[in-house]
DOVO-747704 format. One line per field, with one value per residue (C-alpha): residue in one letter; x, y, z; residue number from 0. Coordinates in pm, whole numbers, plus 50000, padded with zeros to 5 digits. Each point is the difference from the previous one (the first is absolute). Example, Ala and Ser with C-alpha at 12.3 -4.5 7.8 and 13.67 -1.06 7.14 Angstrom:
# DOVO-747704
rest c(a, s)
X c(51230, 50137)
Y c(49550, 50344)
Z c(50780, 49934)
nr c(0, 1)
# end
This chain:
# DOVO-747704
rest c(m, t, r, i, n, t, n, i, p, s, l, v, a, q, h, r, m, g, a, t, q, k, d, l, n, l, r, l, e, r, l, s, t, g, l, r, i, n, t, g, k, d, d, p, a, g, l, i, a, s, e, t, l, r, s, e, i, r, g, i, g, q, a, v, d, n, s, q, r, v, i, n, v, l, a, t, a, e, g, a, i, n, e, v, s, a, l, l, i, e, i, r, g, l, i, n, k, s, a, n, r, g, a, l, s, e, d, e, i, r, a, n, q, l, q, i, d, s, l, l, e, s, i, d, r, i, a, g, g, t, q, f, n, t, k, k, l, i, d, g, s, l, g, y, l, t, s, g, i, d, n, a, a, i, a, g, t, m, i, f, g, a, r, v, p, q, g, s, n, l, a, v, r, v, d, v, t, a, s, a, e, k, g, t, l, l, f, n, g, a, t, l, t, q, d, i, t, i, e, l, t, g, n, k, g, a, q, v, f, n, f, a, s, g, t, t, v, a, t, l, a, t, e, i, n, k, n, t, a, f, t, g, v, v, a, v, a, s, a, g, g, v, a, l, q, s, a, e, y, g, s, a, q, f, v, r, v, k, a, l, e, g, d, f, i, a, s, y, g, q, d, i, e, d, t, g, e, d, v, t, a, t, i, n, g, q, s, a, f, g, q, g, l, l, t, g, l, r, a, n, g, l, d, v, e, v, e, l, t, e, a, r, a, t, a, l, g, a, s, t, f, y, i, n, g, g, g, a, i, f, q, i, g, p, d, i, s, s, n, g, q, i, h, v, g, i, p, s, l, r, t, s, n, l, g, t, a, q, l, g, l, l, n, t, i, a, q, g, q, a, n, d, l, i, g, v, g, e, t, g, e, s, a, e, r, i, i, n, k, a, i, n, q, v, a, i, i, r, g, r, l, g, g, l, q, k, n, q, i, e, t, n, i, n, s, q, q, i, a, l, e, n, v, t, a, a, e, s, s, i, r, d, a, d, m, a, v, e, i, s, s, l, t, r, a, q, i, l, v, q, t, g, l, a, t, l, g, l, a, n, q, a, p, t, a, v, l, s, l, l, g)
X c(58117, 50271, 49789, 50000, 49821, 49656, 49939, 49686, 49981, 50013, 49715, 49790, 50072, 49911, 49671, 49896, 50109, 49790, 49692, 50064, 50050, 49671, 49820, 50160, 49881, 49645, 49993, 50126, 49728, 49723, 50124, 50025, 49646, 49821, 49857, 50054, 49888, 50168, 50005, 49811, 50290, 49985, 49669, 49796, 49690, 50017, 50032, 49680, 49807, 50144, 49910, 49644, 49968, 50151, 49735, 49730, 50156, 49991, 49636, 49899, 50186, 49829, 49663, 50059, 50097, 49693, 49774, 50140, 49936, 49641, 49956, 50121, 49745, 49715, 50096, 49988, 49657, 49871, 50111, 49804, 49695, 50014, 49978, 49706, 49828, 50051, 49848, 49698, 49941, 50016, 49743, 49773, 50020, 49902, 49704, 49881, 50053, 49796, 49712, 49951, 49798, 49792, 50311, 50182, 49936, 50001, 50331, 50156, 49875, 50141, 50330, 50003, 49930, 50292, 50226, 49879, 50075, 50352, 50051, 49878, 50254, 50272, 49905, 50030, 50332, 50142, 49872, 50156, 50328, 50109, 50288, 50309, 50292, 49763, 49751, 49649, 49858, 49637, 49861, 49896, 50329, 50052, 49638, 49886, 49845, 49666, 49764, 49670, 49830, 49622, 49878, 49659, 50161, 50313, 49985, 50370, 50322, 50304, 50295, 50285, 50201, 49983, 50242, 49927, 50165, 50250, 49850, 49655, 49726, 49846, 49630, 49809, 49671, 49756, 49730, 49714, 49892, 49762, 49846, 50035, 49687, 49857, 49847, 49630, 49674, 49670, 49643, 49732, 49684, 49885, 49876, 50034, 49715, 50078, 50167, 50371, 50297, 50341, 50360, 50199, 50378, 50274, 50372, 49954, 49760, 49645, 49670, 49647, 49710, 49624, 49758, 49620, 49793, 49926, 50332, 50122, 50345, 50085, 49935, 50187, 50299, 50000, 50012, 50275, 50208, 49984, 50206, 50248, 50281, 49930, 49939, 50186, 49684, 49826, 49639, 49898, 49624, 49835, 49646, 50036, 50173, 50311, 50364, 50213, 50360, 50337, 50126, 50317, 50111, 50205, 50014, 50060, 49659, 49677, 49634, 49813, 49631, 49860, 49621, 49905, 49627, 49819, 50159, 50224, 50251, 50075, 49734, 49900, 50278, 50255, 50266, 50143, 50322, 50163, 50361, 50137, 50243, 50339, 50055, 50161, 50230, 50304, 50278, 50181, 49851, 50116, 49777, 49995, 49904, 49676, 49895, 49673, 50043, 50379, 50195, 50370, 50284, 50356, 50167, 50229, 50147, 49665, 49893, 49679, 49677, 49697, 49693, 49703, 49694, 49670, 49882, 50308, 50021, 49636, 49997, 50200, 50241, 50348, 50177, 50355, 50246, 50368, 50316, 50225, 50310, 50125, 50090, 50353, 50225, 50246, 50286, 50074, 50136, 50348, 49861, 49785, 49686, 49640, 50102, 50253, 49769, 49702, 49744, 49852, 49737, 49942, 49671, 49970, 49926, 49868, 49661, 49855, 50086, 49899, 49642, 49774, 49778, 49699, 50064, 50181, 50367, 50195, 50029, 49619, 50010, 50184, 49806, 49762, 50001, 49713, 50089, 50136, 49892, 49821, 49736, 49634, 49878, 50345, 50062, 50349, 49884, 50100, 50334, 50064, 49930, 50246, 50274, 49956, 50040, 50309, 50154, 49938, 50150, 50315, 50031, 49979, 50269, 50223, 49940, 50081, 50330, 50084, 49920, 50210, 50296, 49973, 49887, 50179, 50288, 50141, 49959, 50168, 50297, 50030, 49983, 50244, 50250, 49989, 50052, 50287, 50173, 49968, 50099, 50296, 50115, 49979, 50198, 50259, 50056, 50084, 50203, 50158, 50334, 50040, 50273, 50117, 50045, 50175, 50243, 50086, 50052, 50210, 50231, 50042, 50071, 50256, 50186, 49992, 50134, 50289, 50085, 49963, 50262, 50238, 49943, 50055, 50333, 50114, 49890, 50200, 50315, 49984, 50164, 50308, 50096, 50127, 50298, 50146, 50063, 50254, 50225)
Y c(47454, 49850, 49807, 50161, 49751, 50116, 50366, 49971, 50372, 50086, 49760, 50150, 50352, 49899, 49845, 50303, 50236, 49806, 50030, 50372, 50052, 49819, 50227, 50304, 49888, 49949, 50353, 50147, 49809, 50121, 50359, 49999, 49853, 50139, 49652, 49772, 49698, 49974, 49622, 49715, 49906, 50343, 49912, 49713, 50052, 50376, 49964, 49791, 50254, 50289, 49848, 49937, 50360, 50125, 49807, 50164, 50341, 49947, 49893, 50295, 50244, 49862, 50021, 50371, 50042, 49802, 50213, 50318, 49858, 49923, 50361, 50114, 49775, 50111, 50366, 49964, 49838, 50251, 50292, 49865, 49926, 50356, 50129, 49769, 50133, 50358, 49916, 49835, 50306, 50217, 49774, 50036, 50376, 49981, 49774, 50245, 50290, 49828, 49947, 50378, 49954, 50312, 50213, 49793, 49950, 49656, 50086, 50072, 49671, 49817, 50180, 49883, 49645, 50021, 50112, 49711, 49758, 50143, 49959, 49639, 49932, 50154, 49772, 49694, 50128, 50050, 49658, 49830, 50193, 50015, 49759, 49937, 49827, 49885, 49856, 50142, 50119, 50117, 49837, 49684, 49814, 49998, 49908, 49658, 49735, 49862, 49725, 49851, 50335, 49964, 50327, 49943, 50015, 50213, 50328, 50076, 49945, 50208, 49791, 50197, 49706, 49620, 49722, 49749, 49657, 49930, 49782, 50019, 50253, 50174, 49947, 50302, 49904, 50278, 49900, 50245, 49963, 50298, 50157, 50359, 50207, 50324, 50255, 49903, 50141, 49816, 50121, 49736, 50053, 50007, 50363, 50308, 50064, 50367, 50296, 50000, 50227, 49849, 50106, 49712, 50013, 49774, 50022, 50239, 50246, 50067, 50046, 50083, 49793, 50058, 49711, 50005, 49745, 49699, 50013, 49648, 49892, 49935, 50365, 50112, 49784, 50139, 50359, 49930, 49816, 50298, 50186, 49728, 50201, 50280, 49791, 49673, 49815, 49727, 49893, 49638, 49940, 49669, 49875, 50055, 50339, 50186, 49984, 50315, 49898, 50165, 49964, 49825, 49761, 50067, 50172, 50336, 49981, 50114, 50082, 50255, 50085, 50303, 50028, 50363, 49923, 49682, 49672, 49814, 49756, 50271, 50161, 50360, 50243, 49726, 49837, 49652, 49879, 49673, 49940, 49720, 49728, 49910, 49646, 49780, 49732, 49786, 49942, 49669, 49969, 50339, 50296, 50244, 50365, 50103, 50320, 49976, 49713, 50015, 49766, 49948, 49852, 50098, 49724, 49698, 50099, 50074, 50356, 49995, 50193, 49824, 50182, 49769, 50009, 50092, 49641, 49865, 50272, 49964, 49623, 49783, 49765, 49971, 50066, 49900, 50118, 49928, 50207, 49820, 50218, 50334, 50296, 50093, 49839, 50232, 49842, 50237, 49759, 49847, 49648, 49875, 49901, 50112, 50219, 50181, 50065, 50224, 49926, 50303, 50034, 50321, 49985, 50144, 50371, 49992, 50161, 49658, 49885, 50301, 50032, 49700, 49779, 50120, 50374, 49981, 49999, 50318, 49952, 50020, 50377, 50042, 50143, 49751, 49778, 49938, 50273, 50282, 50361, 50065, 49729, 50094, 50099, 49945, 50197, 49867, 49831, 49651, 50128, 50171, 49679, 49815, 50262, 50021, 49624, 50011, 50279, 49796, 49686, 50182, 50167, 49659, 49855, 50299, 49988, 49629, 50054, 50292, 49796, 49713, 50231, 50178, 49721, 49700, 50095, 50300, 49835, 49690, 50211, 50151, 49663, 49836, 50282, 49957, 49625, 50072, 50218, 49741, 49697, 50187, 50096, 49635, 49885, 50272, 49897, 49648, 50064, 50344, 50061, 50227, 50225, 50114, 49642, 49898, 50295, 49919, 49634, 50103, 50208, 49706, 49760, 50239, 50027, 49622, 49940, 50241, 49844, 49656, 50086, 50127, 49694, 49768, 50173, 49944, 49637, 49942, 50157, 49790, 49680, 50198, 50024, 49641, 50124, 50145, 49644, 49949, 50261)
Z c(52998, 49782, 49741, 49656, 49770, 50116, 50091, 50212, 50094, 49630, 49923, 50278, 49876, 49643, 50110, 50201, 49727, 49741, 50221, 50050, 49626, 49932, 50249, 49836, 49658, 50138, 50143, 49674, 49808, 50230, 49991, 49621, 49949, 50304, 50063, 50296, 49798, 49660, 49961, 50155, 50229, 50169, 50172, 49847, 50216, 49961, 49622, 49984, 50208, 49797, 49663, 50119, 50112, 49672, 49812, 50211, 49942, 49625, 50011, 50216, 49778, 49692, 50176, 50054, 49633, 49890, 50218, 49850, 49654, 50097, 50113, 49658, 49828, 50224, 49964, 49621, 50016, 50255, 49786, 49704, 50215, 50133, 49644, 49926, 50312, 49883, 49661, 50165, 50215, 49688, 49832, 50301, 49967, 49634, 50082, 50262, 49762, 49730, 50245, 49992, 49684, 50042, 49956, 49735, 49632, 49841, 49835, 50337, 50139, 49698, 50051, 50361, 49880, 49756, 50282, 50216, 49715, 49976, 50375, 49986, 49725, 50218, 50289, 49775, 49865, 50350, 50110, 49700, 49998, 50362, 50053, 50208, 49833, 49719, 50253, 49958, 50330, 49978, 49687, 50185, 49945, 50377, 50070, 50119, 49777, 50113, 49895, 50110, 50063, 49990, 49852, 50154, 50345, 49963, 49811, 50025, 50192, 50086, 50119, 50153, 50133, 50013, 50088, 49729, 50047, 49726, 49730, 50156, 50070, 50297, 50067, 50130, 50164, 50086, 50250, 50049, 50363, 50018, 49694, 49892, 50040, 49872, 50228, 49989, 50134, 49944, 49956, 50024, 49800, 49639, 50007, 50211, 50242, 50059, 49837, 50077, 49953, 50064, 49978, 49852, 50054, 49869, 49933, 49708, 50159, 50114, 49818, 50119, 49863, 50027, 49950, 50028, 50183, 49778, 49813, 49927, 50109, 49634, 49916, 50309, 49900, 49647, 50121, 50250, 49741, 49767, 50258, 50089, 49841, 50251, 50312, 49955, 50106, 49800, 50058, 49942, 49998, 50068, 50060, 50372, 50008, 49895, 50109, 49994, 49955, 49960, 49646, 50120, 50273, 50309, 50333, 49833, 49828, 50167, 49947, 50213, 49995, 50181, 50019, 49937, 49963, 50091, 50098, 49758, 50151, 50253, 50216, 49925, 50095, 50051, 49784, 49975, 49842, 49904, 49892, 49789, 50097, 49856, 49885, 50266, 49866, 50063, 49749, 50035, 50346, 50128, 50081, 49711, 49998, 49829, 49827, 49818, 49753, 50035, 50224, 50044, 50204, 50072, 50199, 49969, 49667, 49835, 49922, 49798, 49948, 49854, 49869, 50030, 49783, 50158, 49974, 50182, 50266, 50101, 50042, 50238, 49833, 49854, 49673, 49910, 49740, 49943, 49973, 49753, 50016, 49880, 50213, 50097, 50261, 50173, 50194, 50289, 50261, 50038, 49950, 49714, 50184, 50037, 50292, 49785, 49707, 49933, 49733, 49823, 49732, 49804, 49808, 49653, 49988, 49646, 49945, 49924, 50352, 50211, 50120, 50056, 49793, 50199, 49969, 49667, 49902, 49948, 49624, 49971, 50052, 49668, 49707, 49848, 50309, 50241, 50250, 49787, 50056, 49672, 50005, 49986, 50347, 50148, 50321, 50079, 50320, 49890, 49870, 50332, 50194, 49779, 50028, 50378, 50024, 49778, 50208, 50315, 49846, 49889, 50341, 50170, 49773, 50056, 50375, 50014, 49817, 50226, 50309, 49866, 49947, 50334, 50232, 49855, 49770, 50187, 50340, 49859, 49887, 50348, 50175, 49758, 50040, 50377, 49956, 49759, 50258, 50277, 49794, 49849, 50351, 50108, 49695, 50055, 50362, 49881, 49685, 50020, 50165, 50301, 49866, 50345, 50116, 49679, 50007, 50361, 49908, 49696, 50220, 50238, 49711, 49847, 50330, 50048, 49648, 50061, 50337, 49846, 49738, 50265, 50216, 49701, 49933, 50360, 49989, 49682, 50158, 50317, 49855, 49896, 50365, 49982, 49797, 50316, 50124, 49721, 50164)
nr c(0, 1, 2, 3, 4, 5, 6, 7, 8, 9, 10, 11, 12, 13, 14, 15, 16, 17, 18, 19, 20, 21, 22, 23, 24, 25, 26, 27, 28, 29, 30, 31, 32, 33, 34, 35, 36, 37, 38, 39, 40, 41, 42, 43, 44, 45, 46, 47, 48, 49, 50, 51, 52, 53, 54, 55, 56, 57, 58, 59, 60, 61, 62, 63, 64, 65, 66, 67, 68, 69, 70, 71, 72, 73, 74, 75, 76, 77, 78, 79, 80, 81, 82, 83, 84, 85, 86, 87, 88, 89, 90, 91, 92, 93, 94, 95, 96, 97, 98, 99, 100, 101, 102, 103, 104, 105, 106, 107, 108, 109, 110, 111, 112, 113, 114, 115, 116, 117, 118, 119, 120, 121, 122, 123, 124, 125, 126, 127, 128, 129, 130, 131, 132, 133, 134, 135, 136, 137, 138, 139, 140, 141, 142, 143, 144, 145, 146, 147, 148, 149, 150, 151, 152, 153, 154, 155, 156, 157, 158, 159, 160, 161, 162, 163, 164, 165, 166, 167, 168, 169, 170, 171, 172, 173, 174, 175, 176, 177, 178, 179, 180, 181, 182, 183, 184, 185, 186, 187, 188, 189, 190, 191, 192, 193, 194, 195, 196, 197, 198, 199, 200, 201, 202, 203, 204, 205, 206, 207, 208, 209, 210, 211, 212, 213, 214, 215, 216, 217, 218, 219, 220, 221, 222, 223, 224, 225, 226, 227, 228, 229, 230, 231, 232, 233, 234, 235, 236, 237, 238, 239, 240, 241, 242, 243, 244, 245, 246, 247, 248, 249, 250, 251, 252, 253, 254, 255, 256, 257, 258, 259, 260, 261, 262, 263, 264, 265, 266, 267, 268, 269, 270, 271, 272, 273, 274, 275, 276, 277, 278, 279, 280, 281, 282, 283, 284, 285, 286, 287, 288, 289, 290, 291, 292, 293, 294, 295, 296, 297, 298, 299, 300, 301, 302, 303, 304, 305, 306, 307, 308, 309, 310, 311, 312, 313, 314, 315, 316, 317, 318, 319, 320, 321, 322, 323, 324, 325, 326, 327, 328, 329, 330, 331, 332, 333, 334, 335, 336, 337, 338, 339, 340, 341, 342, 343, 344, 345, 346, 347, 348, 349, 350, 351, 352, 353, 354, 355, 356, 357, 358, 359, 360, 361, 362, 363, 364, 365, 366, 367, 368, 369, 370, 371, 372, 373, 374, 375, 376, 377, 378, 379, 380, 381, 382, 383, 384, 385, 386, 387, 388, 389, 390, 391, 392, 393, 394, 395, 396, 397, 398, 399, 400, 401, 402, 403, 404, 405, 406, 407, 408, 409, 410, 411, 412, 413, 414, 415, 416, 417, 418, 419, 420, 421, 422, 423, 424, 425, 426, 427, 428, 429, 430, 431, 432, 433, 434, 435, 436, 437, 438, 439, 440, 441, 442, 443, 444, 445, 446, 447, 448, 449, 450, 451, 452, 453, 454, 455, 456, 457, 458, 459, 460, 461, 462, 463, 464, 465, 466, 467, 468, 469, 470)
# end
């Protein structure tokens, strides 16, 4: 080749050396960042997939953080509720102690009442003071707001969770499909025709009664009702006979009559028993559980217990009330949607909210109130019923929060962490550099750059050979 104006071998060597240098620079960039994709031109489709996965990773990671925060909130509330429970149990002990009136002076009973008053104040203080990051937890601030409750039909509600549409309300319709019943045994007749001796047993105990022939059912009912506190049985007389009923409703209530002499409901030497029935109802069209006059549902974002009045629970029909908002929404999923949120309500644990309207509220056992321990003829029985109900209510609230933490929050953390591992692995396989491959490619590029330089030098020297033609 004797043309010198254009050095084609040099141009070829320069082109190949530029490509090799570009590959070398790419390997150095990937090794210095650890990423296979640093800019969009590295892999446009891979970049899109990687950014989508990175967004999911961020959402999942925040869901785990949110869930841990929820656990902290619930643990704070549960700790306070545990203390309230301990105080209620102490109050129950004082009520029982004060019932031992034959061994206590009036001053001791008054001292017990003062201690109960102090414990009630402590419960209200804990309820009003428990907070997390300035947010009150058990004073009713996280409870649900309701309206339209007919007090003649609904004695009380406890709402533990409800998905209320934003800017609207949630209707809760309670349909009684089978009425609650007391355990009931009937005697037909206006008077007794023979001497009888019966053993009458109810939920509270048994008592033996003797009645002479000719006793009217009204007199019989009066005598039985004098002992209701000991038997749990109420007698209701009418013109045609008398009904012996359990004092309360539900399948746990019963009445038993055993004829020890003569025939009365049961034949001589035999006994007969009848148990009550729990209310059967649906809530928003779904089968609800029943326990006495209490019914409730835990499904489809609604967790509610409704205590019906006697009039409502013993008659077929429907009653509706509305949940207008309130409660707390916890975001525990990677996406903001109903599936990623849980709705929780924590009712007030103040003494004015524990107990029931039918039995009495907890604050009514304070001195000077209707169910204190120092009233005339007071035995503490009504106070004990109230405190037992309050203890049960607090236990249910505490159990619900514990179940929420264990069965929903902690399991959510576990599942989200597994998802985080898998999605992160998928994103890494797309975006991260394989260091072994890149080091191998770097070595190749370095060698090619060095050989390219040598080759370019030879190509540039080749045209000088023409000088030999000049002699």
